[in-house]
N, C-alpha and C positions, 0 to 999 in steps of 0.2 A: 794265907790259905786257911789256917785254922779258924780265923775270925769269920771268914766267909762261910765255912762249913757250919759254924755255930749259928750264924744268922739264918742259914738255910734250914737248919734243924728247928730253930725257933719258929720260922715261918710255917714249916710243915706241921709243927705241933699246934700252932694257932689255927691252921686250916682244919685240922682234925677235930679241934675243940668246937669249931663252928658247925660241924656236920651233925644233923639231927638223926637220932636213932629210931628207926621204924620197926625194929625186930619184933616187938610184942604184937603189933598189928599184923605184920607178915605171918607170924605164927598162928594167929587166930584165923586168918584167911586160908592158910594152907590146911588148917584143921577142919574148917566148917563150910567152905565153899565147895559145892558139888558142880563139876563141869559137865555139861550136857551137849547133845547134838554134835558130837565130834569136835568140841571146843568152841562152838559158835554161841553158846548160851551158858548160863549158870543159874543156880539157885543157892540159897543160903540156909543152913541149918540154924534157924533163929533159936530153937530150943537149946542147941549147943552153945550159941553165943550168950544166951541167958545164963547158962550154967557157968560160963567163963566171964561173967559181967564184971567181976572184980578186976580181971586182967585188962578188959576193955576200958574200964574206968581209970585205971592207973595210966594207961597209954594216953587217954584223953586229957588227964590232968597234966601230963608232961607237954602235950600239945598246947594247952591253955597257958602254960608258963612262959612260952616263947614271947619275947618282947619285940617291939617294932625295930629297935636298933639291931638286935641279933639277926632278925629276919632279913633286914636290908643288906647285911654283909654276906649273905649266902649267894651262890651262883644262881643264875636263872633256872637251870634244871632242878636245883635243890629246892628253890621256892615253889616251883610248880608241883613237884612231887609232894612236898609238905602240904600244900593246899588241897590237892586231889585226895590224898590220904585222909586229911582232916574232914573233908566233905563226906567221904564214904563212911568213915568211922562214926561221925556224929549222926549221919542218917540212920545207921544201924541202931545207935543208942536211942534215937527218937522212937523208932519202932518198938524197941524193947520196953519203953515206958508203958505200953499198952498190951504187949504180947502176953498170952496168945489170943487175946480178944480183939483181934484186928485182922481185916481181910484185905486192906489197902491202905497205903500211906495217906490217901485222900480221906480216910475216915476221920482224920484230925480236923478236916474242914477246908473249904476252898477260900472262904472269906475270913471268918472267925476261926482262929486256931490253925490257920494255914501253916503246915509243917515247914514249908520252904521260906516263908517270910517271918516266922516266929524267931525272935532273937533269944534262943534258948541255951546258948553256950558262950563261953569267953574265948576270944581269939585275938591275938595281937593287941592286947590291953583294952578291949572293949567288948560289949555284948554284940554278938553277930548272929546272922542267919545263914542258912544254906544258900539262899539267893545272893547274899553278899559275897560269899566265896565264889560262886559260879559266875554271876553276871557282873558284879561290880569290881571283881578282882581278876579272876582267871580270864574271862572273855575280854575285859577292857584292857588289861595290862599285858597279856601274853599273846593274844590273837592267833591261836592255833585251833582250827576247827575240830581237831581230834580230841580236844578236851571233852566234847560231847559224848565221845565213846569211852571216856575214862571215869567221869563222875557217874555214880549210880543212884537212882532215885527210888531204890527198893521196890521196883515194879518189873513185871514180866516183859513189858514193852520196851524197857530201857536197855541200852547196851549192857552187856553182862558185867557183874561185879568180878573183877579180876581175882584170880586165885593166889595172888601175891601182892605185897605192897609195891607201890611205885618208888623208884630210887633214881637219884640224880644220874648215876653212872649208866643206867640202862633205859632212861626215860624215852629217848627217841625210838628205840626198838619196841618198847612196850606200847607206846602210843600208836605206832604204825601197825603193830600186831592187833591191837584193839579195833582199829579201823577195819582191817581186813576181816577179822572175825565177824564183826557186826554186819558189814556190807555183804558178806558172802552168805548170810543167813537168809535163805529163800522164804522163810516164814514172815520176814519183815522187810525184805527188799528183793524184788524180782521183776521179771518181764513176763507179762501175760497178754496174749493177743496183740502184740505190738505196742503195748502200753507199759511204761516203767512205773511200777507200783512200789513206793518207798515209804519208810517210816515218817511219821509226823514231825520228827526231829528236823528233817530237811525243810519243813514248812515253817515251823516255829522259829527256827534260827537261820532263815534263808540267807540273810546278809553274811553269815559266817562261811557259807559254802559257795558264794558267788565267785566267778560265773558257774552256776550250778551244773550246766550241761558239760562243762569241761571237767568239773569235779567227778561227775559220774563216769565220764569217758576214761578217766584215769583208772577206775576200778571196773571197767566194763567186763572183763573176763570173770570177775567174781560175781557180777550181777546176773549174767545171762549165759546161755549156751552160745556156741560159735555163731549160729544163725542170726542171733539177735544182737551180737556184740557190735557189729558195724552200725546198726541203727542207733545205738547209744553213742558211739564214737562220733557219729555225724550230727548228733544233737537233734535227731528226727523223732525220737520216742516221746510221745506225750506223757507228761508226768502226772501221776495221781498219788494221793497220800492215804495210807492205810490207817484204820482206827488204832488208837493207842491203848494198850492193855495195862490198866493201872492195878491189876491184881498183885497182891504182895508176892514177891519172889521167894516164897517160903518153900523149902524142900521138905516134903514128907513122902512116905512110901508110895502114896497114890498120886504124886505130882510129877512123876516121870513123864516126859514128852517124847 
């Protein structure tokens, strides 16, 4: 019995050693993310993040030190949480390289200097880009449409930057909460004159939400008032896509919505 207990203790010890610590990133988010519109949107105090850039840099250094072998030994939720947190933290760091002289992450360029394709950081033993995390890894290997509500592209039109780090233990609840928050935001998803007007995210990544009519039906009560919910559930609402706002999601006293 003692031998079995020893082996169990050793296994637990090893499992704990494999867990990645996101406490620094969690603290930065709780300190600098400003939640707006009843929890449906957020903005970030980039000036505060700039003041705490050493803390952010230390966290990103620890992210960059994780090797492929270590990563492969984690559970699926731990890997997803790690990648989502890495994406969001590196996106903030990218903005800070030009802050405050930046009004949009698109200011880096769409072709040359594209901030999503630029391999500006080290992750899993190689130079990586934000697109590599989102499209080549998260979307390809984990196939959960709610990823789109979790990664934040530093823009007003993007689903909100969550006010806490993602964690393996709470990932399912966090992803579902992000989906509900974003879809219930009537400034970005709504029914108007019998037409379902939704974020361009549902157009750009259409294949991730198919069948799209069924996906919207699942969240019908968040998208519309009672009178229009049946229209969505029956798949009879014509879909239109709203313009995407690439304005930097920077919180300043004049930026309250």
